[in-house]
N, C-alpha and C positions, 0 to 999 in steps of 0.2 A: 748389951743392946743399946744402951745410951751412947757408948763409944761408936757403934756402927752408925747411929743417926747423926752424930757429929761429923763423922767422916763423909757421909753422903752429902751433908749440908756444905761441907768445904769443897766437894767436887762439883757442886752445881755452878753453872756459869752465871755470874751476876748480871751479865749482859742479856740474858734470855729470861723472858717472862713466861711462866707456865700457868695456863688457865686451868683452875682446879677441876671444874666439872667435866671438861672434855680431854684434859691432858695435852692440849695443843700448845706448842712452843712458839714464841714470837721473839725473834732476834731483835736487837736494837737497830740494826741496819740491814735492809734487804733491797737488792736491786737499785741501790742509790737512794732509797727512801729511808728516812729517819723516823724511829718510833717516838711518839709523844707521850703525854701523861695518860696513864691507864686509869679508867674509872671503874670502880667496883660499886655497883648500885646498892649492894647489900649494906654498905656503910651509910646509905641514905634511907635505910629501912625499906628498900624496894628490891629484895633479892630476885623477884620475878623478872626484873629488867637485866639481870646478869652483869656482864662485863663488856666494856668497849675498849678496843685497842686501836689507837689512831696512828697513821703514818702520813708523812708529808714528803713530796718530791719538789725540790727547788732547783733552779738553774744556777750557774756559776756566780751570778750576781745576787742570789738570794730570793729571786722572784718565785712565788708559789706557782707551780705547774699543775700539781694534782694533790687532792686530799683523799685519803682512803681510810675507811673505818671498818673494823671487824667487830661484830657483836655476837655474843653467845648468851642466850637467854631462853626462858620457857614461858613467860607470861601466865604462869600457873596452869598451862596446858599439860594434861596428863597423857596425851596420846600421840606424842611426837615420835615418829618412827624414822629410822635412818633413811637417807636418800631423798628422792624427789616425788615419790609416788603416794605418800601418805596424805590423807584428806586434810590433816592439820597443816601440813606444809603447803599444799595447794591453796587452801583458804587464806593462809597468812600471806602467801605470795600476792594474791589479789589485793590484800589490805595494804601491803607495803608499796605496791604500784600506785594505788589510790593516794597514799600519803604523799608521793612525789607530785602527782597531778594537782593535788590540793595546795601545793606550794605556790602555784600561780595566783597572783592577785595583788591588791594594793599593799599588803603587808608581807609579801613573799617575793618570789622570783617574777621577773617581767614576763617570761614565756616558758612554757613546757610543752614539748612535742614528744609523744610516745612513738618510737620508731619501730620496735619489734620485740617479741618474746621468743625465747628459744631454750634449749637445754645445752649446757656447755660443760665440758670437762675441766676440772681443776688440774690442769697439766695436759701435756700432749700425748701421753701414752694411752694405750687401750684400757689399762686398768685404772685410769684416773677417775675419781668419783665424779658423778654428775651433779650439777646444780641448775636450778631454774634461773634463767637470766632475763632481765628486762633492760632495754636500751632506750635512752631518752636524749633529746637535744634541748638544751636550756640556755637562756640568757638571764643573768641575775638582775640586770637593770636595763632600761631602755637605751639602745645604742651601745650596749656593752658587748664584749666579745662572746662569740658562740662557744659553748662548753658541752662536752659529752658527759653523760651521767649513766652509770651502770649499777645494777643491783644483781647480786647472786644470792640464792637462798637454797639451803638444804637442811635436812634434819640430821643430827648427829648426837648420839649418847643422850637422848631425851632433851635435847636443846635445839632451838632454831640457831643455825649458823648463818649469819647474814654478812655479806661484804658489800659495802656501798662506797662508790668512788665517783668523784667529779674531777674532770681534767680539762685543760685548755685544748680546744679542738685543733688549733694550729700546731700543737705539740703532740698530736695523737701518737705518732710512731714512738717517740721517746717515752711517753707515758705507758704505752702498751708494753714495751720492753721491761719496764719496771714492775708493773702490776702482774704481768704474766710470771715473773720470777717468784713473786709472793704467792700467787695462786698455785704454782707448781709445788712450792714448799709446803703449803697447806695440804695439797692433794696427796703428797707422799706420806703425810702423817695420818690421814684419815683412813681408818681400817674398819671393816664391818664389825658391828657390835655383836658379841656372842649372844645367842638367844638365852632368855631367862628360863631356867628349867622349872621354875615355880609357876610360870604362866601356862595355861592350857593351850594346846595346839588347836589351830583352826580345823 
């Protein structure tokens, strides 16, 4: 058994980070984006905040075009169901949207405009899992460039799975190509969670 575990460890790709609670895999490079330093909040005695995985997209000169962060966490919520229809997910979606709006002010972003809410697939196929999506237009400082900001949220394996990204609006097409590759990669990994036989049926 010990030998088997050693062999499995050697076979694991050191360039890929595997999030323990969901089993989702995050490559070092996706769609031209580079993964940054991963934060496990359990190390700060806040396991309810889960894990965050950041990615950055830069141009050839090193200028930052897009920041994208993926979070898997539960906030001690016990009723997170898979997908977008659970009450816990819907309630938390309203909360995270409000968090963005509250960034506007003297100590935050210069302006925040809520554009739209929708449901969006993580990938282009019919089988792609759905996420709740919120779209914003923001400026970080007065006279600064306009930026797009998106939030995706769904439940998965008793966790909130949140994707938050901010990108330069004048580079929207290039940024979309990058983050859509990451969304598709996540979508291919997300599978329906088997029902718990110990839980009573409705």
